[in-house]
C-alpha positions, 0 to 999 in steps of 0.5 A, spaced: 563 537 484 562 530 488 563 534 495 558 539 493 553 533 491 553 531 498 549 537 502 544 537 496 543 529 497 542 531 505 537 537 503 533 532 499 533 527 504 531 532 509 525 535 505 523 527 504 523 526 511 519 532 513 514 531 507 513 524 509 512 526 517 507 531 514 503 526 510 503 521 516 500 526 521 495 529 516 492 522 514 493 519 521 489 525 524 483 524 518 483 517 520 482 518 528 477 524 527 473 520 522 466 522 520 466 527 514 473 529 515 475 522 513 471 521 508 473 528 505 480 526 506 479 520 502 475 523 496 481 528 496 486 523 495 482 519 490 481 525 486 488 528 486 491 521 484 485 521 478 488 527 476 495 525 475 492 518 472 489 523 467 495 527 466 499 521 465 495 518 460 494 524 456 502 524 455 502 517 452 495 516 449 493 520 443 487 516 441 481 519 444 477 512 445 483 509 448 484 515 453 476 514 455 478 507 456 484 509 461 480 514 464 474 509 466 479 504 468 482 509 473 475 511 475 474 503 477 481 502 480 481 508 484 474 508 486 474 501 488 480 502 492 477 509 495 470 505 497 474 499 500 478 504 505 471 508 507 466 502 508 469 495 508 476 497 512 473 503 517 467 500 520 463 505 525 468 507 531 473 502 528 479 504 524 484 498 526 483 494 520 485 500 515 491 501 520 493 494 519 493 494 511 496 501 511 502 499 516 503 492 512 504 496 505 509 501 509 512 494 511 513 492 504 516 499 502 521 499 508 523 492 507 523 492 500 528 498 500 533 496 505 533 489 502 534 491 495 539 496 497 543 491 501 543 485 497 541 487 490 541 482 485 536 480 479 531 485 477 524 483 476 522 487 470 528 492 469 525 495 463 519 497 467 522 499 474 530 498 474 530 499 481 526 493 483 529 486 485 527 479 487 531 481 494 527 487 495 520 483 494 523 478 499 524 484 504 517 486 502 514 480 504 518 479 511 516 487 512 509 485 512 510 479 516 513 483 521 507 488 521 502 482 522 507 479 528 507 486 531 499 486 530 498 479 533 503 481 539 499 488 541 492 484 541 496 478 544 491 478 550 485 478 546 488 472 542 490 468 548 483 469 550 480 466 544 485 460 544 483 458 551 475 459 549 477 455 543 481 450 547 475 449 552 470 448 546 474 443 541 480 441 545 487 443 545 489 439 539 484 442 535 485 449 537 492 448 536 491 446 529 486 452 528 491 457 530 497 454 526 492 454 520 491 462 522 498 463 522 499 460 515 494 464 512 497 470 515 503 468 512 500 467 505 496 474 506 503 477 507 506 474 501 500 477 497 500 484 500 507 484 498 506 482 491 500 486 490 503 492 492 509 491 488 504 490 482 501 497 483 508 500 483 509 497 477 503 499 474 505 506 475 512 505 473 509 503 466 505 509 466 510 514 467 515 510 463 510 511 457 509 518 459 516 520 459 516 523 466 520 521 473 514 523 477 506 523 477 506 530 479 509 535 484 504 536 490 509 533 495 516 536 496 521 531 495 516 525 493 513 527 487 505 526 486 500 523 490 500 517 485 508 516 487 506 515 494 500 511 494 501 506 488 502 500 492 496 502 497 491 503 492 493 496 489 492 493 495 486 496 497 483 495 490 485 487 491 481 487 497 475 491 494 475 485 489 476 480 494 470 483 498 465 483 492 467 476 490 466 474 497 459 478 497 456 475 491 458 468 494 454 469 500 
């Protein structure tokens, strides 16, 4: 029986990889093409996740008033995340801000997966998500830092020119102090990104546990539902949306 399980696991892994590649291709093309194609893609994903959210709530919440509150919460949560993806992170002709956010969340997932599998250790909240460990969270933070570092490396010519300009205007010591401050802020953003992404994962895990289901849906072969794949991304986009609103009101 054990030998028979190995081909099944390999087949499942193959399906997961193919599905992941297809998701990346479709999302990447929509982002590159932009315009109404990108708007339609984001709206479709948000509506799909909202449908899964509604189905989960219907499974664990029998009281109609509470279902309505859950639905309103989902509309605010998913709506603000989608609005952030469409407006604040994809200004006209520029998609790299959203791309950096997407890659950083992927970095969290990949880093958390490998660190959790390699080191294991104490669970963060075993009653909600038994597979999430503190080592995984640390790996997710490192994964985000790697994405930020690679982004800075990609834009090194621009960043070098910016540093030279600052050094000419305010002096090299002050420019270095400013640069180190920016690096510290990036490191802090990496920690926040990993924590928020994991929090989004815990939110969905808690909803699925209460609903008594393994996946939020079955639209993506080998992965489950849209919410299963985008839980961390939605949480990070929502947090960025809240931060943007707070910042706007403070201006």
